[in-house]
N, C-alpha and C positions, 0 to 999 in steps of 0.2 A: 504494499500499499504506499504509494509515493504521491506527495502533494507537488503538483507542477504549478509554476507561477507564470503570470502574464501569458496565459495559454489561449490559443486561437480556437474559437468555437465554430469556425466555418464548416467543418466536417460533421458537426454535431447538431446542426439544424437543417431541416429539409429546404429551407429557402435559400441556403448557401450564403447567408449574410456574414460578412466579415465583422466579428465582434470578439472581444477578449475578456477572459475571466481572470481576475486577480489571482485566484487560486483555483486549481482543478484536481479532483481525484476521482478515479473510477472504483466503484465499490462492488466487490463480488460476494461478500459475506455480510450477514446481518450483524454479527459481532463487531466487524470492522466499522459498520455504519454506526453502531452504538458508541464506539470509541471516538469517532470523529464528531458526533453530536455532543458527546460528553466533554469534548476538549474546548479549547479556547475560542474555536470558531463557531460554537453551537448557536449562538444568537445571530450569526451572520452566514446563513447558508441558502443556496439556491438549488432546488431539486431538479435534476435533468433526467428525462427518460429517453425516449426515441428522438425528441426534438422535432417532431412532425406536426405538432399543433401549436406552434408558437411563432411570434414574430419578434425578433430581438431588435430593438431600436437604439441600444446603447451598450457600452461595455458593462460587464457585471462586476461590481466592486464587492463581491462576496466569494465564499468558497462554494464552487459549483460541484455538487455531488452527483456524479453520473451513476445512476442505479443500474448495475450490470448483473443482477442476481439471475442465475440461470437454473433451469431444470423443469421437468415435467413428471407428474406422478399420479397414477390411478389410485384414488382413495377407496373406491368401492364400485362394483358393477354387478348387474344381474342381466337377465336376457333382454331387457327392454332399454336400460340406460347405463350411463357410466358417469361417475363423478371424477373430474380431472382437476388436479391442482397444478397451476402453471406459474412459475416464478416471474417477477416483475420485468426482468430484463430480456425475456424471450421476445422475439420479433412477432408481431401480430399475424402477418400473412403467413409466416412459417407455421404458426400454430394452426391456422385454418388448413393449410395443406396437410399437416400431420393428422388432424382430425379426419379429414376426407380420406386419407390413405388408410386409416384404421376403420373406415366405415361409419364414423360417428356423424350424426346430423345436428344441425343447429347454427353453425357458423358460416355456412357456404355463402349466404347473401352478403357477408362482410368480407369477402375475398378482396385482396389487393388494397385494403385500407393501410396507409403507412403508419408507423409508429410501433411502440412496444405494448406488451400486455399490461404493465403496471399503470399506464396512463389511460387505458381504455375505460375504466369505471368513472374517471373524473369527468370525462366528456359524455359518457353514456354513448359511445360511438354508435352509428347506425347507417344503414344504407339499404335501398331497395325493399323498404317495408319491414325491416328487422332492425332491432336495437340490441345492444349488449345486454340489457336487462332481461331479455327473453330467455337467455340461458344462464344468467348469472345466479349463483347460489350464495356466495359470500366472499369476503376478501380479508386477508391478513394485513395488518397495518402496524406501524410503529410511531408512537407519539413522539414528535420532535423534541418537546420539552422534558416530559417525564421518562421517556424511553420505554414506556410501558407498551407491550404488544397487545393489540386488541383486534378482535374480529368484528366485522360489520356485516350484518345480514342484508338481504335484498331490501327489506323495509327500512332499515337504518340508513341505507345509502340515499334514500329519497330521490330516486331517479326521475328525471323529467326529460323533455326534449333537449338533448345536447347539454344536459345539466346533472348535477348531483350535489350531495352535501359537501363533497370535497372541493367543489368549485364555488360554494357559497358560504355558509356559516362556519364550516371547518376548513376553509381555504388555508393552506400552508401549515396546518397543525398536525397532519398525519402523512407518513410516506407509505404508500401501498407496496407491500413486499411479495404478495402472491394473490392470485385470483382463482377461485374455484367455479367450475362450469358443470352444469347438468346437461349432458348431450344425449341424444337418442341413439339406440343401436338398431332399432327397427321401427316401423310405423312412423317414419319421419314426418314432421309437420312442414310441408312444403309451401313456400310463399313465392309465387311466380307471377302474380298479377301486377306487381309494382314496376313502373318504368318499362324498359324494353326487353325484360327477361323472357316473357312469353314469346315475343316475336323472334328473339334469338334462338330459342329452342325450336320453334316451328321451322325456321330457316334450316336448322340441322336435322329436321324430321324426327324430333324427339317428342313423343307424346306422354311418356311416363318417366320423368326425369329422376335420376338419382341425385343425392347431394353433390356428387362430383359433376354431373351435367349442369346443375345450377351454378356451381362455382365456375365452371368453364365459361358459362354464358356471362356471368358477371364480370369475369376477367376480360372477356372479349369486348364487352360494352365499355368498361372503364379504360381499357387501353385505346379504344377508338376515340375517346373524348378527353382523357386526362393525361397530361405529360408525366413522364418518369422523373421524379425529383433528382435522380442521379444524372440526368441529362439536362433538365431545365428546372431550376429551383422553384419550389412551390410548396404549399402546405395543404394541398387538396382544397376542399371547399372553404373559402374564406369567410363566407357569411352564412348565418342560419336562414333557413327558409321561413319567412315571416308568417305568423298565424294572425289572421284577421276574422272579423265577425262575418257571418253569412250575409247579414244586411249590407255591410260595406262592400263585400264581394259582388253582390247583385247590383249594387249601385255602379260599381266600376265596369261591370259586364256591358253596360250600355254604351260605354265609350271604348271598351277593349273587349269585343265579343270573343276573341280567341284566348283570353286569359285562362290558363289551366289552374286546377286546384285539386287538392286531395282532402277528403273529409276528415276532421279531427274529432268533432263531437256534433251534437245536434245544432249547436249554435256557432261553430267555428270551422274554418278551413285553413289549410296551409297552401300558400302560393310559392311556386319555385322562384327563389331569388335569382337564379340564372336567367330565367325568362325576363324578369323585370329589368335586369342589367342589359340584356340583349336588346329589349325594346327601347331602352333608354339610349341606344346607339353606341354603347361602350364595349361591345364584344370585339376583341381584337385591338382595342385602343392601347397605345403605347406612349409613355412619357419617359424618354431616356431609356434606361434598362428595367424600368418597372412597367409591367403591362397586364392587360387582361387577356387571357388565353383565347386564341382565335376559334377553338373548337368547343370550349366550355367557359361561358362568361362568369361562372361562379368561382373560377380559379384565377388567382393573381399570381404572376410569375416574375422571377428575377432572371432577366436575359444575360446576366453576366456580373455586373458590378453595382447593382442597385443596393443602396443602403436600406436598413430597416425604416428610416425616416421617409425614404422615397416610396416604399411600399405603403406605409401608413398614410402619406399624403394622397396617394392614388385611391386608397380605400375611402378617404374622406370625400374625395370628388365623386366617387361612385354613390356614396350615401346621399349626398346633397342633390345629385342629378335625379336619382330614383325618387327621393322625397318630393322634389319639385314637380315631377311628371306624375307620380301616382299617389302621393300623400302617405306613402308607407316608409316606415323606418326600418332600415336594414341593421341588424345587430351582428357584430363579428362573431364568428365561431371559434377563431383562433384566439390564443392568449397573447396580449400585447405586453411585451416585457420592456 
């Protein structure tokens, strides 16, 4: 365990932003994590997972703890389901592929989402009609101040749309060290109605898809729309899809008859943020090295040397333009650092 000083975080955030940490240490053991938090830097730490859901706008004058805890373990299983414990430092997409290889169902719609397992509950990651909470059982955590290890149940996590207790009232108070998933071994619950999954399956003449078939469809869709962060810096979806009242939606339909929506409740619908940005004329827009992706307006990209401030300024322009045109506020999905 070695503390590195004035360390570049360019390779540790998917936007590829050049920013530096005054101190940096990669942690592979919970006991080492406790030692670091118990030490002189305990009150000045920044927790870093996969770096995929954040925009760094400045150097970090703290000790950056890179959570690199690894391992997967079957806790229990029967003929119908398996309980899988996965350590926080495991790559999310590699976990999905592992589950599919084993024949487990539940994670396939979440294929190709960037980041690590430990940060997935914070955001309640989701895609194509499925959210983390749908397979989540509980998670292990470490209290940053007391160093007490604590389990959080599904209910205690207070999951909401791209939100959880770890992003609100308990923000910065706990480090997630492992996540437990309840996955199916047969009688899989298939969700193929959202987005273009059904169309992709039909194109491949698949009428009774397996979890692997659904995963392959999701991967194909995402790769056709979303840039690979290794090739073009980005953090996936930058904004949340806004939720508005059905009354407001119906009023807008008179001016924008093609506006799509997805029902949330009897009184609310979700409107695709990407559609709003596209209709506002900003799809493919570029200001220096900060831009809106040409194939998916929900994704902001770094064409090479954009700073975090450049991306943030672009996001503010998008918010104001969409607000002026539709009267809808866009809320960032990524964490602004």
